[in-house]
PyMOL Python script that loads the backbone (N, CA, C, O; Angstrom):
from pymol import cmd

cmd.read_pdbstr("""\
ATOM      1  N   UNK A   1       4.435  -3.249  14.037  1.00  0.00           N
ATOM      2  CA  UNK A   1       4.783  -2.491  13.888  1.00  0.00           C
ATOM      3  C   UNK A   1       4.406  -1.513  15.420  1.00  0.00           C
ATOM      4  O   UNK A   1       3.409  -1.496  16.143  1.00  0.00           O
ATOM      5  N   UNK A   2       5.912  -0.654  15.476  1.00  0.00           N
ATOM      6  CA  UNK A   2       5.804   0.831  16.239  1.00  0.00           C
ATOM      7  C   UNK A   2       5.335   2.193  15.505  1.00  0.00           C
ATOM      8  O   UNK A   2       5.711   2.585  14.400  1.00  0.00           O
ATOM      9  N   UNK A   3       4.631   2.676  16.182  1.00  0.00           N
ATOM     10  CA  UNK A   3       4.625   4.377  15.810  1.00  0.00           C
ATOM     11  C   UNK A   3       4.616   4.880  16.854  1.00  0.00           C
ATOM     12  O   UNK A   3       4.151   4.309  17.841  1.00  0.00           O
ATOM     13  N   UNK A   4       5.219   6.276  16.888  1.00  0.00           N
ATOM     14  CA  UNK A   4       4.929   6.852  18.369  1.00  0.00           C
ATOM     15  C   UNK A   4       3.655   7.764  18.444  1.00  0.00           C
ATOM     16  O   UNK A   4       3.259   8.567  17.599  1.00  0.00           O
ATOM     17  N   UNK A   5       3.036   7.402  19.822  1.00  0.00           N
ATOM     18  CA  UNK A   5       1.733   7.558  19.824  1.00  0.00           C
ATOM     19  C   UNK A   5       0.927   8.837  19.549  1.00  0.00           C
ATOM     20  O   UNK A   5      -0.215   8.896  19.094  1.00  0.00           O
ATOM     21  N   UNK A   6       1.983  10.165  20.023  1.00  0.00           N
ATOM     22  CA  UNK A   6       1.670  11.167  19.589  1.00  0.00           C
ATOM     23  C   UNK A   6       3.219  12.074  19.238  1.00  0.00           C
ATOM     24  O   UNK A   6       4.193  11.326  19.315  1.00  0.00           O
ATOM     25  N   UNK A   7       3.504  13.283  18.937  1.00  0.00           N
ATOM     26  CA  UNK A   7       4.353  13.967  17.988  1.00  0.00           C
ATOM     27  C   UNK A   7       3.335  15.342  18.055  1.00  0.00           C
ATOM     28  O   UNK A   7       2.118  15.236  17.910  1.00  0.00           O
ATOM     29  N   UNK A   8       4.026  16.657  18.299  1.00  0.00           N
ATOM     30  CA  UNK A   8       3.859  17.689  17.774  1.00  0.00           C
ATOM     31  C   UNK A   8       4.622  18.721  17.673  1.00  0.00           C
ATOM     32  O   UNK A   8       5.554  18.401  18.411  1.00  0.00           O
ATOM     33  N   UNK A   9       4.823  19.573  17.331  1.00  0.00           N
ATOM     34  CA  UNK A   9       5.476  20.736  16.074  1.00  0.00           C
ATOM     35  C   UNK A   9       4.789  21.899  16.383  1.00  0.00           C
ATOM     36  O   UNK A   9       3.607  22.023  16.703  1.00  0.00           O
ATOM     37  N   UNK A  10       5.940  23.018  16.210  1.00  0.00           N
ATOM     38  CA  UNK A  10       5.482  24.350  15.929  1.00  0.00           C
ATOM     39  C   UNK A  10       5.092  24.674  14.303  1.00  0.00           C
ATOM     40  O   UNK A  10       5.087  23.705  13.544  1.00  0.00           O
ATOM     41  N   UNK A  11       4.954  25.238  14.072  1.00  0.00           N
ATOM     42  CA  UNK A  11       4.378  26.245  12.814  1.00  0.00           C
ATOM     43  C   UNK A  11       5.790  26.181  12.390  1.00  0.00           C
ATOM     44  O   UNK A  11       6.766  26.337  13.123  1.00  0.00           O
ATOM     45  N   UNK A  12       5.787  25.807  10.475  1.00  0.00           N
ATOM     46  CA  UNK A  12       6.963  25.980   9.683  1.00  0.00           C
ATOM     47  C   UNK A  12       8.499  24.852  10.480  1.00  0.00           C
ATOM     48  O   UNK A  12       9.585  24.903   9.903  1.00  0.00           O
ATOM     49  N   UNK A  13       8.385  24.203  11.408  1.00  0.00           N
ATOM     50  CA  UNK A  13       9.264  23.128  11.780  1.00  0.00           C
ATOM     51  C   UNK A  13       9.445  22.127  10.586  1.00  0.00           C
ATOM     52  O   UNK A  13       8.799  22.185   9.540  1.00  0.00           O
ATOM     53  N   UNK A  14      10.298  21.311  10.851  1.00  0.00           N
ATOM     54  CA  UNK A  14      10.191  20.225  10.301  1.00  0.00           C
ATOM     55  C   UNK A  14       9.782  18.829  11.041  1.00  0.00           C
ATOM     56  O   UNK A  14       9.637  19.091  12.235  1.00  0.00           O
ATOM     57  N   UNK A  15       9.547  17.493  10.798  1.00  0.00           N
ATOM     58  CA  UNK A  15       9.055  17.023  11.553  1.00  0.00           C
ATOM     59  C   UNK A  15       9.010  15.297  10.990  1.00  0.00           C
ATOM     60  O   UNK A  15       8.045  14.999  10.286  1.00  0.00           O
ATOM     61  N   UNK A  16       9.632  14.639  11.180  1.00  0.00           N
ATOM     62  CA  UNK A  16      10.128  12.872  10.919  1.00  0.00           C
ATOM     63  C   UNK A  16       8.983  12.026  11.845  1.00  0.00           C
ATOM     64  O   UNK A  16       9.105  11.859  13.058  1.00  0.00           O
ATOM     65  N   UNK A  17       7.826  11.516  11.017  1.00  0.00           N
ATOM     66  CA  UNK A  17       7.265  10.341  11.711  1.00  0.00           C
ATOM     67  C   UNK A  17       7.631   8.735  11.349  1.00  0.00           C
ATOM     68  O   UNK A  17       6.943   8.058  10.584  1.00  0.00           O
ATOM     69  N   UNK A  18       8.464   8.400  11.823  1.00  0.00           N
ATOM     70  CA  UNK A  18       8.339   6.894  11.489  1.00  0.00           C
ATOM     71  C   UNK A  18       7.543   6.052  12.005  1.00  0.00           C
ATOM     72  O   UNK A  18       7.092   6.199  13.142  1.00  0.00           O
ATOM     73  N   UNK A  19       7.143   4.641  10.926  1.00  0.00           N
ATOM     74  CA  UNK A  19       7.204   3.090  11.375  1.00  0.00           C
ATOM     75  C   UNK A  19       8.162   2.160  11.674  1.00  0.00           C
ATOM     76  O   UNK A  19       9.175   1.997  10.995  1.00  0.00           O
ATOM     77  N   UNK A  20       7.899   1.573  12.612  1.00  0.00           N
ATOM     78  CA  UNK A  20       9.524   0.697  12.560  1.00  0.00           C
ATOM     79  C   UNK A  20       9.175  -0.206  13.077  1.00  0.00           C
ATOM     80  O   UNK A  20       8.362  -0.381  13.986  1.00  0.00           O
ATOM     81  N   UNK A  21      10.039  -1.112  12.277  1.00  0.00           N
ATOM     82  CA  UNK A  21       9.292  -3.673  12.752  1.00  0.00           C
ATOM     83  C   UNK A  21       8.667  -3.349  11.055  1.00  0.00           C
ATOM     84  O   UNK A  21       8.159  -4.436  10.783  1.00  0.00           O
ATOM     85  N   UNK A  22       8.548  -2.834  10.361  1.00  0.00           N
ATOM     86  CA  UNK A  22       8.195  -3.139   8.892  1.00  0.00           C
ATOM     87  C   UNK A  22       8.667  -4.306   8.814  1.00  0.00           C
ATOM     88  O   UNK A  22       9.834  -4.527   9.137  1.00  0.00           O
ATOM     89  N   UNK A  23       7.649  -5.497   8.264  1.00  0.00           N
ATOM     90  CA  UNK A  23       7.956  -6.461   7.910  1.00  0.00           C
ATOM     91  C   UNK A  23       8.535  -6.955   5.901  1.00  0.00           C
ATOM     92  O   UNK A  23       7.546  -6.901   5.170  1.00  0.00           O
ATOM     93  N   UNK A  24       9.600  -7.281   5.274  1.00  0.00           N
ATOM     94  CA  UNK A  24       9.785  -7.353   4.982  1.00  0.00           C
ATOM     95  C   UNK A  24       8.853  -7.949   3.304  1.00  0.00           C
ATOM     96  O   UNK A  24       9.049  -7.766   2.102  1.00  0.00           O
ATOM     97  N   UNK A  25       7.785  -8.736   4.172  1.00  0.00           N
ATOM     98  CA  UNK A  25       6.842  -8.646   2.955  1.00  0.00           C
ATOM     99  C   UNK A  25       5.922  -8.216   3.022  1.00  0.00           C
ATOM    100  O   UNK A  25       4.844  -8.681   2.654  1.00  0.00           O
ATOM    101  N   UNK A  26       6.207  -6.969   3.635  1.00  0.00           N
ATOM    102  CA  UNK A  26       5.029  -5.656   2.898  1.00  0.00           C
ATOM    103  C   UNK A  26       5.845  -4.686   2.087  1.00  0.00           C
ATOM    104  O   UNK A  26       6.926  -4.217   2.445  1.00  0.00           O
ATOM    105  N   UNK A  27       5.191  -4.421   0.907  1.00  0.00           N
ATOM    106  CA  UNK A  27       6.128  -4.031  -0.525  1.00  0.00           C
ATOM    107  C   UNK A  27       6.551  -2.655   0.144  1.00  0.00           C
ATOM    108  O   UNK A  27       7.656  -2.380   0.613  1.00  0.00           O
ATOM    109  N   UNK A  28       5.378  -1.826   0.080  1.00  0.00           N
ATOM    110  CA  UNK A  28       5.264  -0.914  -0.149  1.00  0.00           C
ATOM    111  C   UNK A  28       4.476  -0.059   1.020  1.00  0.00           C
ATOM    112  O   UNK A  28       3.296  -0.348   1.217  1.00  0.00           O
ATOM    113  N   UNK A  29       5.131   1.057   1.852  1.00  0.00           N
ATOM    114  CA  UNK A  29       4.199   1.637   2.588  1.00  0.00           C
ATOM    115  C   UNK A  29       3.549   3.154   2.424  1.00  0.00           C
ATOM    116  O   UNK A  29       4.176   4.115   1.981  1.00  0.00           O
ATOM    117  N   UNK A  30       2.083   3.184   2.896  1.00  0.00           N
ATOM    118  CA  UNK A  30       1.260   4.514   2.181  1.00  0.00           C
ATOM    119  C   UNK A  30       1.127   5.170   3.975  1.00  0.00           C
ATOM    120  O   UNK A  30       1.228   4.499   5.002  1.00  0.00           O
ATOM    121  N   UNK A  31       0.834   6.908   3.837  1.00  0.00           N
ATOM    122  CA  UNK A  31       0.893   7.243   5.128  1.00  0.00           C
ATOM    123  C   UNK A  31      -0.821   8.322   4.482  1.00  0.00           C
ATOM    124  O   UNK A  31      -1.276   8.673   3.394  1.00  0.00           O
ATOM    125  N   UNK A  32      -1.206   8.453   5.899  1.00  0.00           N
ATOM    126  CA  UNK A  32      -2.334   9.293   5.656  1.00  0.00           C
ATOM    127  C   UNK A  32      -2.930  10.241   6.901  1.00  0.00           C
ATOM    128  O   UNK A  32      -2.906  10.001   8.108  1.00  0.00           O
ATOM    129  N   UNK A  33      -3.465  11.386   6.200  1.00  0.00           N
ATOM    130  CA  UNK A  33      -3.812  12.505   6.882  1.00  0.00           C
ATOM    131  C   UNK A  33      -5.452  12.359   6.948  1.00  0.00           C
ATOM    132  O   UNK A  33      -6.257  12.066   6.064  1.00  0.00           O
ATOM    133  N   UNK A  34      -5.689  12.773   8.764  1.00  0.00           N
ATOM    134  CA  UNK A  34      -7.488  12.630   8.722  1.00  0.00           C
ATOM    135  C   UNK A  34      -6.999  14.224   9.549  1.00  0.00           C
ATOM    136  O   UNK A  34      -6.285  14.275  10.550  1.00  0.00           O
ATOM    137  N   UNK A  35      -7.506  15.246   8.936  1.00  0.00           N
ATOM    138  CA  UNK A  35      -7.645  16.455   9.529  1.00  0.00           C
ATOM    139  C   UNK A  35      -9.314  16.477  10.109  1.00  0.00           C
ATOM    140  O   UNK A  35      -9.409  17.126  11.150  1.00  0.00           O
ATOM    141  N   UNK A  36     -10.367  16.002   9.713  1.00  0.00           N
ATOM    142  CA  UNK A  36     -11.232  16.220  10.556  1.00  0.00           C
ATOM    143  C   UNK A  36     -12.161  14.524  11.188  1.00  0.00           C
ATOM    144  O   UNK A  36     -12.521  13.552  10.523  1.00  0.00           O
ATOM    145  N   UNK A  37     -12.225  14.668  11.977  1.00  0.00           N
ATOM    146  CA  UNK A  37     -12.457  13.402  12.599  1.00  0.00           C
ATOM    147  C   UNK A  37     -13.954  13.066  12.356  1.00  0.00           C
ATOM    148  O   UNK A  37     -14.789  13.906  12.693  1.00  0.00           O
ATOM    149  N   UNK A  38     -14.371  11.837  11.765  1.00  0.00           N
ATOM    150  CA  UNK A  38     -15.480  11.659  10.915  1.00  0.00           C
ATOM    151  C   UNK A  38     -15.728  11.673   9.524  1.00  0.00           C
ATOM    152  O   UNK A  38     -16.742  11.446   8.863  1.00  0.00           O
ATOM    153  N   UNK A  39     -14.325  12.060   9.168  1.00  0.00           N
ATOM    154  CA  UNK A  39     -14.322  12.081   7.815  1.00  0.00           C
ATOM    155  C   UNK A  39     -13.192  11.385   7.141  1.00  0.00           C
ATOM    156  O   UNK A  39     -12.121  11.174   7.710  1.00  0.00           O
ATOM    157  N   UNK A  40     -13.495  10.980   5.727  1.00  0.00           N
ATOM    158  CA  UNK A  40     -12.163   9.824   5.399  1.00  0.00           C
ATOM    159  C   UNK A  40     -10.770  10.367   5.332  1.00  0.00           C
ATOM    160  O   UNK A  40     -10.496  11.492   4.915  1.00  0.00           O
ATOM    161  N   UNK A  41      -9.796   9.368   5.832  1.00  0.00           N
ATOM    162  CA  UNK A  41      -8.862  10.151   5.341  1.00  0.00           C
ATOM    163  C   UNK A  41      -8.081  10.601   3.778  1.00  0.00           C
ATOM    164  O   UNK A  41      -8.764  10.285   2.805  1.00  0.00           O
ATOM    165  N   UNK A  42      -7.284  11.015   3.587  1.00  0.00           N
ATOM    166  CA  UNK A  42      -7.175  11.599   2.795  1.00  0.00           C
ATOM    167  C   UNK A  42      -4.875  10.475   2.579  1.00  0.00           C
ATOM    168  O   UNK A  42      -4.155  10.483   3.577  1.00  0.00           O
ATOM    169  N   UNK A  43      -4.420   9.867   1.399  1.00  0.00           N
ATOM    170  CA  UNK A  43      -3.736   8.791   1.600  1.00  0.00           C
ATOM    171  C   UNK A  43      -2.373  10.877   0.704  1.00  0.00           C
ATOM    172  O   UNK A  43      -2.592  11.648  -0.230  1.00  0.00           O
ATOM    173  N   UNK A  44      -1.431  10.801   1.565  1.00  0.00           N
ATOM    174  CA  UNK A  44      -0.670  11.643   1.203  1.00  0.00           C
ATOM    175  C   UNK A  44       0.858  11.552   0.736  1.00  0.00           C
ATOM    176  O   UNK A  44       1.578  12.520   0.489  1.00  0.00           O
ATOM    177  N   UNK A  45       1.262  10.007   0.653  1.00  0.00           N
ATOM    178  CA  UNK A  45       2.241   9.337   0.641  1.00  0.00           C
ATOM    179  C   UNK A  45       1.679   7.648  -0.459  1.00  0.00           C
ATOM    180  O   UNK A  45       0.478   7.733  -0.714  1.00  0.00           O
ATOM    181  N   UNK A  46       2.155   6.674  -0.891  1.00  0.00           N
ATOM    182  CA  UNK A  46       2.360   5.526  -1.264  1.00  0.00           C
ATOM    183  C   UNK A  46       2.901   4.972  -1.867  1.00  0.00           C
ATOM    184  O   UNK A  46       3.116   5.700  -2.837  1.00  0.00           O
ATOM    185  N   UNK A  47       3.418   3.927  -2.046  1.00  0.00           N
ATOM    186  CA  UNK A  47       4.729   3.170  -2.224  1.00  0.00           C
ATOM    187  C   UNK A  47       5.543   4.213  -2.068  1.00  0.00           C
ATOM    188  O   UNK A  47       6.063   5.024  -2.834  1.00  0.00           O
ATOM    189  N   UNK A  48       5.549   3.955  -0.504  1.00  0.00           N
ATOM    190  CA  UNK A  48       6.794   4.833   0.448  1.00  0.00           C
ATOM    191  C   UNK A  48       7.241   5.965  -0.057  1.00  0.00           C
ATOM    192  O   UNK A  48       8.056   6.462   0.720  1.00  0.00           O
ATOM    193  N   UNK A  49       7.081   6.588  -0.989  1.00  0.00           N
ATOM    194  CA  UNK A  49       8.107   7.502  -1.311  1.00  0.00           C
ATOM    195  C   UNK A  49       7.133   8.488  -2.581  1.00  0.00           C
ATOM    196  O   UNK A  49       7.772   9.236  -3.322  1.00  0.00           O
ATOM    197  N   UNK A  50       5.489   8.387  -2.731  1.00  0.00           N
ATOM    198  CA  UNK A  50       5.149   8.748  -3.944  1.00  0.00           C
ATOM    199  C   UNK A  50       4.082   9.603  -3.859  1.00  0.00           C
ATOM    200  O   UNK A  50       3.541   9.265  -2.807  1.00  0.00           O
ATOM    201  N   UNK A  51       3.231  10.823  -4.494  1.00  0.00           N
ATOM    202  CA  UNK A  51       2.818  11.585  -3.499  1.00  0.00           C
ATOM    203  C   UNK A  51       1.513  11.849  -4.607  1.00  0.00           C
ATOM    204  O   UNK A  51       1.859  12.154  -5.748  1.00  0.00           O
ATOM    205  N   UNK A  52       0.042  11.747  -4.328  1.00  0.00           N
ATOM    206  CA  UNK A  52      -0.616  11.505  -5.335  1.00  0.00           C
ATOM    207  C   UNK A  52      -0.868  13.053  -5.588  1.00  0.00           C
ATOM    208  O   UNK A  52      -0.620  14.001  -4.844  1.00  0.00           O
ATOM    209  N   UNK A  53      -1.607  13.022  -7.248  1.00  0.00           N
ATOM    210  CA  UNK A  53      -1.685  15.242  -7.270  1.00  0.00           C
ATOM    211  C   UNK A  53      -2.438  15.541  -6.606  1.00  0.00           C
ATOM    212  O   UNK A  53      -3.426  14.975  -6.138  1.00  0.00           O
ATOM    213  N   UNK A  54      -1.988  16.563  -6.499  1.00  0.00           N
ATOM    214  CA  UNK A  54      -2.716  17.858  -5.260  1.00  0.00           C
ATOM    215  C   UNK A  54      -2.056  17.401  -4.189  1.00  0.00           C
ATOM    216  O   UNK A  54      -2.793  17.732  -3.261  1.00  0.00           O
ATOM    217  N   UNK A  55      -1.123  16.844  -3.729  1.00  0.00           N
ATOM    218  CA  UNK A  55      -0.218  16.788  -2.501  1.00  0.00           C
ATOM    219  C   UNK A  55       0.711  17.812  -1.898  1.00  0.00           C
ATOM    220  O   UNK A  55       1.907  17.709  -2.172  1.00  0.00           O
ATOM    221  N   UNK A  56       0.372  18.626  -1.242  1.00  0.00           N
ATOM    222  CA  UNK A  56       1.565  19.443  -0.504  1.00  0.00           C
ATOM    223  C   UNK A  56       3.531  18.880  -0.930  1.00  0.00           C
ATOM    224  O   UNK A  56       4.021  18.029  -0.187  1.00  0.00           O
ATOM    225  N   UNK A  57       4.205  19.321  -1.836  1.00  0.00           N
ATOM    226  CA  UNK A  57       5.445  18.852  -1.884  1.00  0.00           C
ATOM    227  C   UNK A  57       6.241  18.537  -0.096  1.00  0.00           C
ATOM    228  O   UNK A  57       7.323  17.995   0.129  1.00  0.00           O
ATOM    229  N   UNK A  58       5.397  19.012   0.759  1.00  0.00           N
ATOM    230  CA  UNK A  58       6.145  19.089   1.953  1.00  0.00           C
ATOM    231  C   UNK A  58       6.157  18.026   2.606  1.00  0.00           C
ATOM    232  O   UNK A  58       6.967  17.860   3.517  1.00  0.00           O
ATOM    233  N   UNK A  59       5.112  16.961   2.204  1.00  0.00           N
ATOM    234  CA  UNK A  59       4.827  15.755   2.038  1.00  0.00           C
ATOM    235  C   UNK A  59       5.857  14.925   1.909  1.00  0.00           C
ATOM    236  O   UNK A  59       5.121  14.281   1.161  1.00  0.00           O
ATOM    237  N   UNK A  60       7.297  14.035   1.913  1.00  0.00           N
ATOM    238  CA  UNK A  60       7.903  13.543   1.605  1.00  0.00           C
ATOM    239  C   UNK A  60       7.766  11.819   2.421  1.00  0.00           C
ATOM    240  O   UNK A  60       7.094  11.682   3.443  1.00  0.00           O
ATOM    241  N   UNK A  61       8.313  10.949   1.939  1.00  0.00           N
ATOM    242  CA  UNK A  61       8.372   9.465   2.515  1.00  0.00           C
ATOM    243  C   UNK A  61       9.410   9.234   2.081  1.00  0.00           C
ATOM    244  O   UNK A  61       9.887   9.867   1.139  1.00  0.00           O
ATOM    245  N   UNK A  62      10.332   7.718   3.018  1.00  0.00           N
ATOM    246  CA  UNK A  62      11.220   7.114   2.967  1.00  0.00           C
ATOM    247  C   UNK A  62      11.364   5.851   3.102  1.00  0.00           C
ATOM    248  O   UNK A  62      12.109   5.657   2.142  1.00  0.00           O
ATOM    249  N   UNK A  63      11.228   4.926   3.528  1.00  0.00           N
ATOM    250  CA  UNK A  63      11.645   2.993   3.379  1.00  0.00           C
ATOM    251  C   UNK A  63      12.805   2.906   3.758  1.00  0.00           C
ATOM    252  O   UNK A  63      13.535   3.525   2.985  1.00  0.00           O
ATOM    253  N   UNK A  64      13.576   2.242   4.919  1.00  0.00           N
ATOM    254  CA  UNK A  64      14.505   1.546   4.660  1.00  0.00           C
ATOM    255  C   UNK A  64      14.919   0.396   4.376  1.00  0.00           C
ATOM    256  O   UNK A  64      16.051  -0.018   4.122  1.00  0.00           O
ATOM    257  N   UNK A  65      13.453  -0.346   4.459  1.00  0.00           N
ATOM    258  CA  UNK A  65      13.329  -1.896   4.934  1.00  0.00           C
ATOM    259  C   UNK A  65      12.757  -2.377   6.402  1.00  0.00           C
ATOM    260  O   UNK A  65      11.996  -3.302   6.684  1.00  0.00           O
ATOM    261  N   UNK A  66      13.421  -1.383   7.243  1.00  0.00           N
ATOM    262  CA  UNK A  66      13.064  -1.852   8.763  1.00  0.00           C
ATOM    263  C   UNK A  66      11.754  -0.442   8.764  1.00  0.00           C
ATOM    264  O   UNK A  66      10.578  -0.525   9.117  1.00  0.00           O
ATOM    265  N   UNK A  67      12.323   0.471   8.366  1.00  0.00           N
ATOM    266  CA  UNK A  67      11.718   1.524   9.071  1.00  0.00           C
ATOM    267  C   UNK A  67      11.398   2.325   7.741  1.00  0.00           C
ATOM    268  O   UNK A  67      12.045   2.726   6.773  1.00  0.00           O
ATOM    269  N   UNK A  68       9.410   2.382   8.387  1.00  0.00           N
ATOM    270  CA  UNK A  68       9.624   4.218   6.794  1.00  0.00           C
ATOM    271  C   UNK A  68       9.288   4.988   7.766  1.00  0.00           C
ATOM    272  O   UNK A  68       8.735   4.797   8.849  1.00  0.00           O
ATOM    273  N   UNK A  69       9.838   6.191   7.046  1.00  0.00           N
ATOM    274  CA  UNK A  69       9.652   7.634   7.399  1.00  0.00           C
ATOM    275  C   UNK A  69       8.510   8.739   6.819  1.00  0.00           C
ATOM    276  O   UNK A  69       8.370   8.552   5.610  1.00  0.00           O
ATOM    277  N   UNK A  70       7.741   9.720   7.267  1.00  0.00           N
ATOM    278  CA  UNK A  70       6.833  10.337   6.512  1.00  0.00           C
ATOM    279  C   UNK A  70       7.871  11.948   7.239  1.00  0.00           C
ATOM    280  O   UNK A  70       7.927  12.198   8.444  1.00  0.00           O
ATOM    281  N   UNK A  71       8.326  12.509   6.515  1.00  0.00           N
ATOM    282  CA  UNK A  71       8.562  13.863   7.093  1.00  0.00           C
ATOM    283  C   UNK A  71       7.746  15.120   6.080  1.00  0.00           C
ATOM    284  O   UNK A  71       7.366  15.069   4.911  1.00  0.00           O
ATOM    285  N   UNK A  72       7.696  16.005   6.905  1.00  0.00           N
ATOM    286  CA  UNK A  72       6.454  17.138   6.779  1.00  0.00           C
ATOM    287  C   UNK A  72       7.405  18.142   7.035  1.00  0.00           C
ATOM    288  O   UNK A  72       7.778  18.421   8.174  1.00  0.00           O
ATOM    289  N   UNK A  73       7.874  18.784   5.850  1.00  0.00           N
ATOM    290  CA  UNK A  73       8.792  20.126   6.084  1.00  0.00           C
ATOM    291  C   UNK A  73       7.644  21.312   5.975  1.00  0.00           C
ATOM    292  O   UNK A  73       6.714  21.328   5.169  1.00  0.00           O
ATOM    293  N   UNK A  74       7.941  22.301   6.987  1.00  0.00           N
ATOM    294  CA  UNK A  74       6.777  23.186   7.084  1.00  0.00           C
ATOM    295  C   UNK A  74       5.583  23.244   7.569  1.00  0.00           C
ATOM    296  O   UNK A  74       4.569  23.755   7.093  1.00  0.00           O
ATOM    297  N   UNK A  75       5.806  22.519   8.849  1.00  0.00           N
ATOM    298  CA  UNK A  75       4.540  22.079   9.715  1.00  0.00           C
ATOM    299  C   UNK A  75       3.501  23.410   9.386  1.00  0.00           C
ATOM    300  O   UNK A  75       3.808  24.595   9.519  1.00  0.00           O
ATOM    301  N   UNK A  76       2.277  22.906   8.951  1.00  0.00           N
ATOM    302  CA  UNK A  76       1.619  23.834   9.269  1.00  0.00           C
ATOM    303  C   UNK A  76       0.164  23.999  10.410  1.00  0.00           C
ATOM    304  O   UNK A  76      -0.364  25.097  10.583  1.00  0.00           O
TER     305      UNK A  76
END
""", "prot")
cmd.dss("prot")
cmd.show_as("cartoon", "prot")
cmd.util.cbc("prot")
cmd.orient("prot")
């Protein structure tokens, strides 16, 4: 799969992070946030577009079948 090595955004902007080249053999995609190095990641999206309880609604996900996208609306 291919992801951008890095991205930048200004506060309150909307950003989309893509993961392309997904094989159809993978049923679902998850996205994870790591705020502090050395601590465990937090799941922000699972099963392509589901958000765990407590995750802000500004995180959303989609999957076209070959490319998954994480959208963050109102970057902080």
